[in-house]
C-alpha positions as CSV (number, residue, x, y, z in Angstrom):
1,M,-38.1,-10.7,-12.7
2,A,-39.4,-7.4,-11.5
3,A,-36.5,-7.2,-9.0
4,N,-34.0,-7.9,-11.7
5,R,-35.4,-5.1,-13.9
6,K,-35.1,-2.7,-11.0
7,L,-31.4,-3.6,-10.5
8,M,-30.8,-3.2,-14.2
9,V,-32.3,0.2,-14.3
10,A,-30.2,1.3,-11.3
11,A,-27.0,0.0,-12.9
12,V,-27.8,1.8,-16.2
13,A,-28.4,5.0,-14.3
14,C,-25.1,4.9,-12.5
15,A,-23.2,3.9,-15.7
16,A,-24.8,6.9,-17.5
17,A,-23.5,9.2,-14.8
18,F,-20.0,8.5,-16.0
19,V,-20.7,10.2,-19.3
20,G,-22.8,13.0,-17.8
21,I,-26.2,11.8,-18.8
22,T,-27.8,11.7,-15.4
23,G,-27.1,12.3,-11.8
24,C,-25.9,9.2,-9.9
25,S,-23.5,10.9,-7.5
26,S,-20.4,9.0,-6.3
27,E,-19.0,11.9,-4.4
28,E,-17.5,10.8,-1.1
29,K,-18.5,12.5,2.1
30,D,-15.8,14.3,4.1
31,P,-15.6,12.4,7.4
32,F,-14.2,15.5,9.0
33,E,-16.8,17.9,7.7
34,G,-17.4,20.8,10.1
35,M,-14.3,20.0,12.2
36,S,-11.5,22.4,12.8
37,A,-7.9,21.3,11.9
38,D,-7.1,21.1,15.6
39,K,-10.1,18.8,16.3
40,I,-9.1,16.6,13.4
41,A,-5.6,16.3,14.9
42,K,-7.0,15.5,18.3
43,K,-9.1,12.8,16.8
44,A,-6.1,11.4,15.0
45,A,-3.9,11.5,18.1
46,D,-6.6,9.7,20.2
47,A,-7.1,7.0,17.5
48,S,-3.4,6.4,16.8
49,K,-2.6,6.2,20.5
50,G,-5.6,4.0,21.1
51,A,-4.5,1.5,18.5
52,G,-1.9,0.3,21.0
53,S,0.6,-1.0,18.5
54,F,2.0,0.4,15.3
55,K,5.1,0.6,13.1
56,V,7.2,3.7,12.2
57,T,9.6,4.1,9.3
58,G,11.3,7.2,8.1
59,E,14.4,9.2,7.4
60,G,15.7,12.7,8.0
61,K,18.4,14.4,9.9
62,Q,19.4,14.6,13.5
63,E,21.7,17.3,14.5
64,G,22.4,17.8,10.8
65,K,23.4,14.2,10.2
66,P,21.3,11.8,8.1
67,I,19.4,9.0,9.9
68,K,16.9,6.3,8.9
69,V,14.7,4.5,11.4
70,D,12.4,1.4,11.3
71,F,10.8,0.3,14.5
72,S,7.6,-1.3,15.9
73,V,5.8,-0.4,19.1
74,A,3.9,-3.0,21.1
75,K,0.7,-2.3,23.1
76,S,2.7,-2.8,26.3
77,G,4.9,0.2,25.3
78,D,7.9,-2.0,24.6
79,C,9.5,-1.6,21.2
80,E,12.3,-2.7,18.9
81,G,13.9,-1.6,15.7
82,K,16.9,-0.3,13.8
83,M,18.5,3.0,13.0
84,D,21.0,3.8,10.3
85,G,23.2,6.9,10.8
86,G,25.3,6.4,7.6
87,A,28.9,7.2,8.5
88,G,27.7,7.5,12.1
89,G,27.1,3.8,12.2
90,T,24.0,1.6,12.5
91,A,22.3,0.1,15.6
92,E,19.5,-2.1,16.7
93,F,17.5,-0.9,19.8
94,L,15.0,-2.6,22.1
95,V,13.0,-1.3,25.0
96,S,11.6,-3.9,27.3
97,G,10.0,-2.9,30.6
98,E,12.2,-0.3,32.4
99,N,15.3,-1.1,30.3
100,Q,16.7,0.0,27.0
101,Y,19.2,-2.0,25.0
102,M,21.4,-1.0,22.1
103,K,23.4,-3.2,19.8
104,G,25.6,-1.2,17.4
105,D,28.5,-1.6,15.0
106,A,32.0,-0.2,15.6
107,A,31.2,3.1,13.9
108,Y,28.1,3.6,16.0
109,W,29.8,3.1,19.3
110,K,32.8,5.2,18.3
111,N,30.4,8.0,17.4
112,A,28.3,7.5,20.6
113,M,31.4,7.6,22.8
114,G,32.8,10.8,21.3
115,G,35.4,9.2,19.1
116,S,36.9,7.1,21.8
117,G,37.2,3.5,20.9
118,G,38.7,2.3,24.2
119,Q,35.6,0.4,25.4
120,T,33.9,-0.4,22.1
121,S,35.5,-3.9,21.8
122,R,33.6,-4.9,24.9
123,F,30.3,-4.1,23.1
124,E,31.0,-6.3,20.1
125,D,28.0,-8.5,19.4
126,K,26.4,-7.5,22.7
127,W,23.3,-5.7,23.7
128,V,24.3,-2.7,25.9
129,K,21.8,-2.0,28.7
130,T,21.5,1.6,29.6
131,P,20.9,2.8,33.2
132,N,17.3,2.6,34.5
133,G,15.1,5.4,33.2
134,Q,17.5,6.7,30.6
135,G,15.4,5.2,27.7
136,A,12.1,6.5,29.0
137,G,9.9,7.9,26.3
138,V,11.8,6.4,23.3
139,C,8.8,4.5,22.1
140,D,6.1,6.1,24.3
141,A,2.9,6.5,22.4
142,D,1.7,9.1,24.8
143,A,4.7,11.3,24.0
144,M,4.6,10.5,20.3
145,F,0.9,11.5,19.9
146,Q,0.6,14.4,22.3
147,S,-2.5,16.2,21.2
148,K,-1.6,19.2,23.4
149,D,1.1,20.1,20.9
150,L,-1.2,19.8,17.9
151,K,-2.6,23.4,18.1
152,K,-3.0,26.2,15.6
153,L,-3.2,23.9,12.7
154,K,-4.5,24.7,9.2
155,R,-6.3,22.2,6.9
156,E,-4.9,22.1,3.4
157,D,-6.2,20.2,0.3
158,D,-6.6,16.5,0.8
159,A,-3.9,14.2,-0.6
160,D,-3.2,10.5,-1.0
161,V,-0.6,8.5,1.0
162,D,0.1,5.1,-0.5
163,G,-3.2,5.1,-2.2
164,K,-5.2,6.2,0.9
165,K,-7.1,9.5,1.0
166,T,-5.9,11.7,3.9
167,A,-6.8,15.1,5.4
168,V,-3.7,17.3,5.3
169,L,-3.0,19.5,8.3
170,T,-0.1,21.9,8.6
171,K,1.6,23.9,11.4
172,S,4.2,26.6,10.9
173,E,6.3,27.9,13.8
174,S,9.7,29.5,14.1
175,G,10.8,28.7,10.6
176,K,9.6,25.1,10.9
177,K,6.7,23.6,9.0
178,T,5.1,20.3,9.9
179,T,2.6,18.5,7.8
180,F,0.3,15.8,9.2
181,Y,-1.6,13.3,7.0
182,V,-4.6,11.8,8.7
183,A,-6.5,8.8,7.2
184,A,-9.9,9.9,5.8
185,E,-11.0,6.3,5.4
186,G,-11.5,3.9,8.3
187,K,-9.9,4.9,11.6
188,P,-8.4,8.4,11.5
189,Y,-4.8,7.4,12.1
190,F,-1.8,9.5,11.4
191,L,-0.2,7.9,8.2
192,K,2.6,10.4,7.5
193,V,4.3,13.4,9.1
194,V,6.7,15.6,7.2
195,T,8.9,18.1,8.9
196,K,10.6,20.9,7.0
197,D,13.4,22.5,9.0
198,K,16.9,23.6,8.3
199,S,18.6,21.5,10.9
200,D,16.3,18.5,11.5
201,P,14.0,17.8,8.5
202,G,12.4,14.4,8.1
203,T,9.6,12.2,6.9
204,M,7.9,9.5,9.0
205,Y,5.4,6.9,8.0
206,F,3.0,5.2,10.4
207,S,1.4,1.8,9.6
208,D,0.4,-1.6,11.0
209,Y,-1.9,0.0,13.7
210,G,-3.3,-2.6,16.1
211,K,-1.2,-5.5,14.7
212,S,0.4,-7.7,17.3
213,V,4.0,-7.0,18.2
214,A,6.0,-9.5,20.3
215,I,9.1,-8.2,22.0
216,K,11.5,-10.1,24.2
217,A,14.5,-8.8,26.2
218,P,17.9,-10.2,25.2
219,A,19.3,-13.2,26.9
220,P,21.5,-12.3,30.0
221,D,24.6,-13.7,28.4
222,D,24.2,-11.3,25.5
223,I,23.9,-8.2,27.7
224,V,26.6,-5.7,28.8
225,D,25.4,-3.5,31.7
226,L,26.7,0.0,30.9
227,E,26.1,1.2,34.4
228,E,28.3,-1.6,35.8
229,L,30.9,-1.1,33.1
230,M,31.2,2.6,34.0
231,K,32.1,1.6,37.6
232,S,34.9,-0.8,36.6
């Protein structure tokens, strides 16, 4: 009974705090207290890269044209996803081992080949394999979370991203402002990155850190080798 009375007293004390009667503090501690913005970014880069796998969704502009992306990166470094370039066409992409594969609609290939539709019929319903090395870095976590580029940052007021509290870091350089949102609960992963720039603005969301991603290269019969095609 004595234990029950103690629990009741504690519960009443905390309830009273909501109406300002007593001091039962519920204030959350800042997990980045005493850290500079650059150190927070370094911590986030290490955690995000260390997760091994993750998902990225977002939209923005590339060379002034609207684009949407949705892709997943496996721990192996392989990845797969889709991109929608509006009038520029849509395409699926897949990176497996040393090779990159693209499977696009007619508009995508026409745009990719500079308006020439001469070869695009040969790509219909096929995965086009690019020359070795051409796709390097497309889904490279090391390149995506390069902490060496996260310098001279400033910490702003915290904000929520999909209901999760985040530390907000900003970097302004040559008319371009980038805002990084770092999870302040659990692992300090990057959850969102917003770029404000006249030519290539965009917003990217990161999620599903550490979740298993299985990626398999297309079947040989579904592949067109671009390098071989260029020789013919």
